[in-house]
GULO-448692 format. One record per atom (N, C-alpha, C): residue in three letters; x, y, z. Coordinates in steps of 0.1 Angstrom, whole numbers, plus 2048, in hexadecimal, padded with zeros to 3 digits. Layout:
ALAXYZ;...
***
This chain:
MET6CB7B1716;MET6D47B870D;MET6E27B7713;THR6EC7B370B;THR6FA7B270F;THR7037B9705;LEU7107BA70A;LEU71A7C0701;LEU71B7B86F4;ARG7197AB6F5;ARG71A7A26E9;ARG7107A66DF;HIS7047A96E4;HIS6F97AD6DB;HIS6FD7BA6D4;LEU7037C36DB;LEU7077D06D4;LEU7127CE6CA;HIS71C7C56CD;HIS7267C26C4;HIS7207BC6B7;ILE7177B36B8;ILE7117AD6AC;ILE7087B76A5;PHE7017C06AC;PHE6F97CB6A6;PHE7027D469D;LEU70E7D86A3;LEU7177E069C;LEU71D7D968F;ALA71F7CD691;ALA7257C5685;ALA71B7C467A;VAL70E7C367D;VAL7037C3673;VAL7027D066C;VAL7037DB674;VAL7027E866F;VAL70D7EA665;ASP71A7E7669;ASP7257E9661;ASP7257E0654;ALA7207D4656;ALA7217CB64A;ALA7157CD641;GLY70A7D2646;GLY6FF7D463D;GLY6F57C963C;ASN6F97BD640;ASN6F07B2641;ASN6F67A764B;MET6EE79E64E;MET6F1794659;MET6FB78A655;THR6FB787648;THR70577C643;THR713781644;ARG71578D63F;ARG723793640;ARG72779664E;ALA71D79A657;ALA72079C665;ALA72478F66C;SER71D784669;SER72177766F;SER72F77366A;GLU73277565E;GLU740772659;GLU74B77A660;ALA748787662;ALA751790668;ALA75478C677;LEU74978767D;LEU74A78368B;LEU74E77568D;PHE74E76D682;PHE75175F683;PHE74775768C;ILE73A75B68A;ILE72F754691;ILE725750687;ALA71C74768A;ALA711743681;ALA70774E67F;GLN70174E672;GLN6F875966F;GLN6EB758679;PRO6E674C67C;PRO6DA74C685;PRO6DD753693;THR6EA752697;THR6EE7586A4;THR6ED7676A2;VAL6F176D697;VAL6F077B694;VAL6E177F694;SER6D977768C;SER6CB77A68B;SER6C477A699;GLN6C87706A1;GLN6C176F6AF;GLN6C577B6B7;ALA6D27806B6;ALA6D678B6BE;ALA6CE7986BB;ILE6CC79A6AD;ILE6C47A66A9;ILE6B67A46AE;ALA6B17986AD;ALA6A37966B1;ALA6A17996C0;ASP6AC7946C8;ASP6AB7976D6;ASP6AB7A66D9;LEU6B37AE6D2;LEU6B37BC6D4;LEU6A67C26D1;GLU6A07BE6C6;GLU6937C46C2;GLU6887C06CC;LYS6897B46D1;LYS67F7B06DB;LYS6817B86E8;HIS68E7B96EC;HIS6917C06F8;HIS68B7CF6F8;TYR68D7D66ED;TYR6897E46EC;TYR67B7E56E6;GLY6767DB6E1;GLY6687DC6DB;GLY6687E46CF;VAL6727E46C7;VAL6737EC6BB;VAL6797E46AF;ARG6787E96A3;ARG6807E3698;ARG68C7EC696;LEU6987E5695;LEU6A47EC694;LEU6A87EE685;PHE6A37E567D;PHE6A77E566E;PHE69B7E3666;ASP69B7EA65B;ASP6927E7650;ASP6997DE646;ARG6927D4642;ARG6997CA639;ARG6937CC62B;LEU69B7D2622;LEU6977D6615;LEU6A27D160B;SER69D7C9601;SER6A67C55F6;SER6B27BE5FB;ARG6B07B5605;ARG6BB7AD60B;ARG6C67B6612;ARG6C27C2615;ARG6CB7CA61C;ARG6C47D0628;LEU6CB7D3633;LEU6C57D863F;LEU6C87E7640;TYR6BD7EE644;TYR6BE7FC646;TYR6BA800654;LEU6C180865B;LEU6BE80C669;LEU6B181466A;THR6A9810673;THR69D818676;THR6A182367F;GLY69782C683;GLY69983768C;GLY69F831699;PRO6988286A0;PRO69D8226AC;PRO6AB81C6AB;GLY6AD81569F;GLY6BA80F69C;GLY6C581969C;LYS6C2825696;LYS6CC830696;LYS6CF8356A4;VAL6C58366AC;VAL6C783A6BA;VAL6D082F6C1;LEU6CD8236C0;LEU6D58186C6;LEU6E38186C1;LEU6E581B6B4;LEU6F281B6AE;LEU6FB8256B5;GLY6F68316B7;GLY6FF83B6BE;GLY7038376CC;TYR6F98326D3;TYR6FD82D6E1;TYR7068216E1;ALA7038186D7;ALA70B80B6D7;ALA71A80F6D4;ARG71C8176CA;ARG72A81B6C6;ARG7318226D2;HIS72982A6D9;HIS72F8316E5;HIS7338276F0;MET72A81E6F2;MET72C8146FD;MET73880B6F9;ILE7398076ED;ILE7447FE6E9;ILE7518066E9;ASN7518126E5;ASN75D81B6E6;ASN76181D6F4;LEU75881F6FD;LEU75B82070B;LEU761813711;LEU75C80870C;LEU7617FB711;LEU7707FA70C;GLY7727FE700;GLY7807FD6FB;GLY789806702;GLU784812706;GLU78D81C70E;GLU78F81671B;MET78580F721;MET78780972E;MET7927FE72E;ASP7917F6723;ASP79B7EB722;ASP7A97F1721;GLN7AA7FC719;GLN7B7802717;GLN7BC808724;ALA7B380E72B;ALA7B7815738;ALA7BC80A742;ILE7B57FF742;ILE7B97F474C;ILE7C67EE747;GLU7C87EC73B;GLU7D57E7736;GLU7E07F1739;ALA7DE7FE737;ALA7E880873A;ALA7EB808749;GLU7E1807751;GLU7E3807760;GLU7EB7FA764;SER7E77EF75E;SER7EE7E3761;SER7FD7E475D;ALA8007EA752;ALA80E7EB74D;ALA8167F5755;SER80F80075A;SER816809762;SER812807771;GLY80680A774;GLY801807782;GLY80381278B;SER7FD811797;SER7FF81B7A2;SER8008137AF;LEU8078197B8;LEU8088127C5;LEU80581C7D0;ARG7FE8177DA;ARG7FB81F7E6;ARG8038197F2;VAL80E81F7F6;VAL817819800;VAL81682180D;GLY815819818;GLY815820825;GLY82181C82C;ALA825824836;ALA83182183E;ALA82F82884C;THR834822856;THR835829863;THR840833863;LEU84183B86E;LEU84A84686E;LEU85984386C;THR85E839873;THR86C836872;THR86F831864;ILE86782885F;ILE869822852;ILE86882D847;GLY85D835849;GLY85B83F83F;GLY86684A83F;THR86C84C84A;THR87785584B;THR885850846;CYS88884384A;CYS89583E847;CYS89683483B;LEU88B82D838;LEU88C82382E;LEU884825821;LEU877829823;LEU86E82A818;LEU87383380D;PRO87983F80F;PRO87E848804;PRO8888407FB;ASP891839801;ASP89B8317F9;ASP8948267F2;PHE88B81F7F8;PHE8838147F1;PHE87C81A7E5;LEU8758257E6;LEU86D82A7DB;LEU8758317D1;THR8818367D4;THR88A83C7CA;THR88F8317C2;ALA8948267C8;ALA89A81B7C1;ALA88F8147B8;PHE8838137BD;PHE87880D7B6;PHE8748167AA;GLY8748237AC;GLY87182D7A1;GLY87B82C796;ASP88782A799;ASP89282978F;ASP88F81D786;LEU88B81278C;LEU888806784;LEU87B80577D;TYR87180C784;TYR86380C77F;TYR85D81A77E;PRO863822775;PRO85E830775;PRO850832770;GLN84A82876A;GLN83C829766;GLN832827771;VAL83682277C;VAL82D820787;VAL82C82C790;ARG820830793;ARG81D83C79C;ARG81C8377AA;VAL82383D7B3;VAL8238397C1;VAL81E8447CA;GLU8158417D3;GLU81084A7DD;GLU8148457EB;ALA81A84D7F3;ALA81F849800;ALA81785080B;SER815848816;SER80E84E821;SER81584A82E;ILE819853837;ILE820850843;ILE81685184F;ARG814847856;ARG80A846861;ARG81083D86C;ASN80983C877;ASN80E832881;ASN80882587E;THR80D81B885;THR80980D882;THR7FA80A882;ARG7F381088D;ARG7E580D88E;ARG7DD813882;ASP7E181F87E;ASP7DB826872;ASP7DE81E865;ILE7EA81A864;ILE7EE812858;ILE7E6805857;GLU7E47FE862;GLU7DC7F2862;GLU7CE7F485D;GLN7C87FF862;GLN7BA80285D;GLN7B980584F;LEU7C380D84A;LEU7C381083C;LEU7C5804833;VAL7CD7FB837;VAL7CF7EE82F;VAL7C27E682F;ILE7BB7E583B;ILE7AF7DE83C;ILE7A47E4832;ARG7A47F1832;ARG79A7F8829;ARG79E7FA81B;ASN7A97F3817;ASN7AF7F3809;ASN7B2802805;GLU7B680A80E;GLU7BB81780B;GLU7CA818809;LEU7D080D80C;LEU7DF80B80A;LEU7E07FD803;ASP7EA7FC7F9;ASP7EC7EF7F3;ASP7F67E77FB;LEU8007ED801;LEU8097E680A;LEU80F7F1813;ALA8167EC81E;ALA81B7F5828;ALA8277EF82F;LEU82F7F8835;LEU83B7F483D;LEU8387F984B;VAL8387F0854;VAL8357F5862;VAL83F7F086C;GLU8407F7877;GLU8497F3882;GLU8427EE88E;GLY8357EE88E;GLY82D7E989A;GLY8267DC896;SER81F7D68A0;SER8187CA89E;SER80B7CC897;ILE8077C288F;ILE7FA7C3888;ILE7F17B888E;THR7E57BD891;THR7DB7B4898;THR7D17AD88F;SER7CF7B3883;SER7C47AD87B;SER7C97A0874;GLN7C1796875;GLN7C478986E;GLN7C278A85F;ASP7BD79585A;ASP7BB79684C;ASP7C779C845;ILE7D279F84D;ILE7DE7A5847;ILE7E979C848;LEU7F079A83D;LEU7FD79283C;LEU80879B841;VAL811795849;VAL81C79C84F;VAL82979584C;GLN83379C846;GLN840796842;GLN84B79F848;PRO85179B854;PRO85C7A3859;PRO8687A284E;PHE86E7AE84C;PHE8797AE843;PHE8867B5848;MET8867BB854;MET8927C1859;MET8907C4868;ALA89B7C386F;ALA89B7C587D;ALA89E7D4880;ASP8997D988B;ASP89C7E788E;ASP89E7E889E;HIS8A77F18A2;HIS8AA7F28B0;HIS8A58008B5;LEU89D8008C0;LEU89A80C8C6;LEU8A480F8D1;VAL8A781C8D2;VAL8B08218DC;VAL8AA82B8E5;LEU8B082D8F1;LEU8AD8388F9;LEU8B78438F7;ALA8B384F8F5;ALA8BD85A8F2;ALA8BA8668FB;CYS8C486D8FF;CYS8C2879907;CYS8CC884903;GLY8C8890906;GLY8D189C903;GLY8DB89F90E;ARG8E38A990C;ARG8ED8AD915;ARG8E88B1923;LYS8DC8B6923;LYS8D68BB930;LYS8D18B0939;HIS8D18A4934;HIS8CB89893C;HIS8D7892944;PRO8D488E950;PRO8DF888959;PRO8E587B953;PHE8DE87494A;PHE8E3868945;PHE8ED86A939;PHE8EE877935;PHE8F687A929;PHE90587692B;ASN90A879937;ASN91887793A;ASN91C86A940;ILE912861940;ILE915853946;ILE91A84A93A;ASP92684693B;ASP92C83E931;ASP92982F931;ARG92582A93D;ARG92281C93E;ARG91381993E;PRO90F80C93B;PRO90180993C;PRO8FB80B94A;ILE8F081194A;ILE8E9813957;ILE8E080895B;PRO8DD805967;PRO8D47FA96B;PRO8C67FE967;LEU8BE7F3965;LEU8B07F5960;LEU8A87FD969;HIS8AA7FC976;HIS8A2803980;HIS8A481297F;ALA8AF816979;ALA8B2824978;ALA8A882C96F;LEU8A0824967;LEU89682A95F;LEU88982D967;ASP888828973;ASP87C82A97B;ASP87883997B;ASP86C83C977;ASP866849978;ASP86D854970;GLN87584F966;GLN87B85995D;GLN87185E953;SER87386A94E;SER86A870944;SER86F86D936;PHE86686892E;PHE869864920;PHE86286B916;ILE86986C90A;ILE8638738FE;ILE85F8678F5;VAL8528668F3;VAL84E85A8EB;VAL84485E8E0;ARG8428548D7;ARG8388558CC;ARG82A8548D2;GLU8218578C9;GLU8128578CC;GLU80D8498CE;GLN8028488D4;GLN7FB83B8D5;GLN7F88368C7;GLY7FA8298C4;GLY7F88238B7;GLY8058218B0;SER8108278B5;SER81D8268AF;SER8248198B3;GLY82B8128AA;GLY8328068AD;GLY83D8088B7;THR8448148B6;THR84F8188BF;THR8498198CD;ARG83E8208CE;ARG8388228DB;ARG8338148E1;GLU82E80C8D9;GLU8287FF8DD;GLU8337F68E2;LEU83F7F58DB;LEU84A7ED8E0;LEU8507F28ED;PHE8527FF8EE;PHE8588058FA;PHE84E803906;ALA842806905;ALA838805910;ALA8377F6914;HIS8377ED90B;HIS8357DF90E;HIS8427DA916;THR84D7DE911;THR85A7DA918;THR85B7E0926;MET8577EC928;MET8587F2935;MET84E7EC93E;SER8427E8939;SER8387E1941;SER83D7D3945;LEU8437CC93C;LEU8497BF940;LEU8537C094A;GLN85C7CA949;GLN8667CC953;GLN8617D3960;GLN8547D7960;GLN84E7DD96C;GLN8567EA96F;ILE8597F2965;ILE85F7FF967;ILE85580A965;PRO853812970;PRO84A81D96E;PRO851828967;TRP84982F95E;TRP84F83A956;TRP845844953;ASN84A85094F;ASN84185C94D;ASN84386193F;ILE83886693A;ILE83886C92C;ILE83B87B92E;ALA846880929;ALA84988E929;ALA84589591C;TRP84588D911;TRP843893904;TRP83E8888FB;GLU83388A8F4;GLU82D8818EB;GLU82C8878DD;ALA8318818D3;ALA8328878C6;ALA83087D8BB;ILE82C8828AF;ILE82B8798A3;ILE83687C89A;ASN83F88589E;ASN84A889895;ASN85788689B;SER86087F895;SER86D87B89B;SER87688889D;ASP875892894;ASP87D89E896;ASP8798A58A3;ALA86C8A58A6;ALA8688AC8B2;ALA86D8A48BE;MET86D8978BD;MET87288F8C8;MET8818918CB;VAL8898928C0;VAL8978948C1;VAL89A8A28C7;GLN8928AC8C3;GLN8948B98C9;GLN8918BA8D7;ALA8868B38DB;ALA8828B28E9;ALA88D8AC8F1;ALA8938A18EC;ALA89E89B8F4;ALA8AA8A48F4;VAL8AD8AA8E9;VAL8B98B38E9;VAL8B78BE8F4;ASN8AB8C38F6;ASN8A88CD8FF;ASN8A68C890D;GLY8A98BC910;GLY8A88B691E;GLY89A8B4923;LEU8908B291A;LEU8838B091F;LEU8808A1923;GLY889898920;GLY88788A924;GLY89088191C;ILE88E87491D;ILE89586A915;ILE88D866909;ALA8928678FE;ALA88B8648F2;ALA88C8558EF;VAL88184F8EA;VAL8808418E6;VAL87E8418D7;LEU88983E8D0;LEU88983F8C1;LEU8918348BB;SER88F8318AE;SER8978288A7;SER8A582E8A5;SER8AF8268A6;SER8BD82B8A5;SER8BF832897;ARG8B782D88D;ARG8B8833880;ARG8B584287F;LEU8AD846889;LEU8A8854888;LEU8B185E88F;ILE8BA85A896;ILE8C386389E;ILE8D186389A;THR8D485D88F;THR8E285C88B;THR8E986A88A;ALA8E3874884;ALA8E9881883;ALA8EB887891;SER8E188689A;SER8E288B8A7;SER8ED8858B0;LEU8EF8788AE;LEU8F98718B5;LEU9078758B0;ARG9088778A3;ARG91487B89D;ARG9188898A1;SER90E8928A2;SER9118A08A6;SER9148A18B5;GLY9108978BD;GLY9128978CB;GLY90789E8D3;SER8FC8A28CC;SER8F18A88D3;SER8E889E8DA;LEU8E98918D6;LEU8E28868DD;LEU8EC87B8E0;ARG8E98738EA;ARG8F18688EE;ARG8E785D8F2;THR8EA8508EE;THR8E28458F1;THR8E4841900;VAL8DA83D906;VAL8DA839914;VAL8DA829914;ARG8E5823918;ARG8E6815918;ARG8E1810925;VAL8D8806925;VAL8D1801930;VAL8D37F2931;GLU8D77ED93D;GLU8DA7DF93F;GLU8CD7D793D;GLY8CD7CD935;GLY8C17C4933;GLY8B67CA92B;LEU8B87D5925;LEU8AD7DB91D;LEU8B17DA90E;ASP8AA7D2907;ASP8AC7D08F8;ASP89F7D28F1;LEU89E7DD8EA;LEU8927E18E3;LEU8947DF8D4;VAL8927D28D0;VAL8937CE8C2;VAL8857CB8BD;ARG8837CF8B1;ARG8767CC8AA;ARG8787C989C;ALA86E7C5895;ALA86F7C2887;ALA8677CC87E;PHE86D7D0874;PHE8667D8869;PHE85F7CD861;SER8527CF85E;SER84A7C5856;SER8437CB84A;LEU8427C3840;LEU83B7C7834;LEU82D7C0835;VAL8237C8833;VAL8157C3835;VAL80C7C6829;HIS8027BD827;HIS7F77C081D;HIS7EC7B7821;HIS7E07BB81C;HIS7D47B281E;HIS7D67A5818;LYS7D179A81F;LYS7D378D81A;LYS7CC78A80D;ASN7C279280A;ASN7BA7907FD;ASN7BE79A7F3;LYS7C97A17F5;LYS7CD7AC7EB;LYS7D37A57DF;TYR7CE7AA7D3;TYR7D47A57C7;TYR7E17AC7C5;LEU7EC7A57C4;LEU7FA7AA7C2;LEU7FD7AD7B4;THR7FC7B97B0;THR7FF7BD7A2;THR80E7BB79F;PRO8127BB793;PRO8217BA790;PRO8297C4797;ALA8237D1798;ALA82A7DC79E;ALA82C7D97AD;MET8217D47B4;MET8227D17C2;MET82C7C67C4;GLN82C7BB7BC;GLN8357B07BE;GLN8447B57BD;ALA8467BE7B3;ALA8547C37B1;ALA8587CB7BD;LEU8507D47C3;LEU8547DB7CF;LEU8567D27DB;ILE84D7C97DD;ILE84E7BF7E8;ILE85C7B87E7;ALA85F7B37DB;ALA86C7AC7D9;ALA8787B57DC;MET8777C27D8;MET8827CB7DB;MET8837CD7EA;ILE8787CF7F1;ILE8797D27FF;ILE87F7C6807;LEU87A7BA803;LEU87F7AE80A;LEU88E7AC807;LYS8927AF7FB;LYS8A07AD7F8;LYS8A97B7800;ALA8A37C3802;ALA8AA7CE809;ALA8AD7CA818;GLY8A47C281E;GLY8A67BE82C;GLY8B27B482C;ASP8BD7B8833;ASP8C87B0835;ASP8C47A283B;GLU8CA798836;GLU8C778A83B;GLU8CA78984A;LYS8D478F84E;LYS8D878E85D;LYS8CE796866;ASP8C77A0860;ASP8BE7A8867;ASP8AF7A4866;ARG8AD79A85C;ARG89F79685A;ARG89A78C865;PRO89179086D;PRO88C788878;PRO88677B874;LEU88077B868;LEU87876F864;LEU87B76C855;ARG880761852;ARG88575E845;ARG87975883C;ASN870751843;ASN86574B83C;ASN85875483E;GLY850755833;GLY84475D835;GLY83B75B829;PRO831763828;PRO82776281D;PRO82D76580F;TYR83976B80E;TYR83F76D801;TYR84A7637FE;GLY84B758806;GLY85574E803;GLY86275080C;LYS86C749808;LYS87974980F;LYS88275480A;
***
């Protein structure tokens, strides 16, 4: 028994005989007769009494009629719901802390102005968590600052970002106007993000390559907490320059310039390689890639074209 059988059954009920039902459905009358015979054989009952060239529903036929109409109506509602979702749609967007703080709100505000019918859910996590959510299809796309290890995820860098070292007035480096030598960082105490963060990953990797021993004074998942810890002299904060603009302007923090230390990374747009890109997703992706200044975009070619 298929939905096609139910469609034919309903047409026969509405038409009152198989000839008119076949004309309404634009199919041959033997096809209609065979569909009704299939249903009767499937359930082991007679669905119609055939009297004076007209068909009348039997008791089992009346039972089937109620369910058939309900099922066909549900199918129509499903089609309408899918069409409405396709026309409006929803997006589950992830972002790491720096991007979620500095860029994502502007991206989603601009997107919402152009596509107010699309519902967007945002989630701010570290890179490792974001990667797992994309793999499990709990996020449609995401913007990350760390490296992605899964081969099942497509990665498109779209903007460069610079990490800086920043300290407060109580730190001895605050009043140094010139770049300090790299070895001056030996055994300094740093305020860093948690494990799994792209910021932490880049800083730790760079310090390891330079063979510079360092200590963790403060570990946090919140940039405001890191800024306050640095302002209060608890160590040197490692943050994106985008996150400390206000503190630098007020003079509560100052960047520490270090000879030969260049902490540059790429912000990347990611999604699962098998993800179906809805029109809404494609529109947001295009907007994000366009927002990345050409001079700051580390990679011009990628899975979304040039």
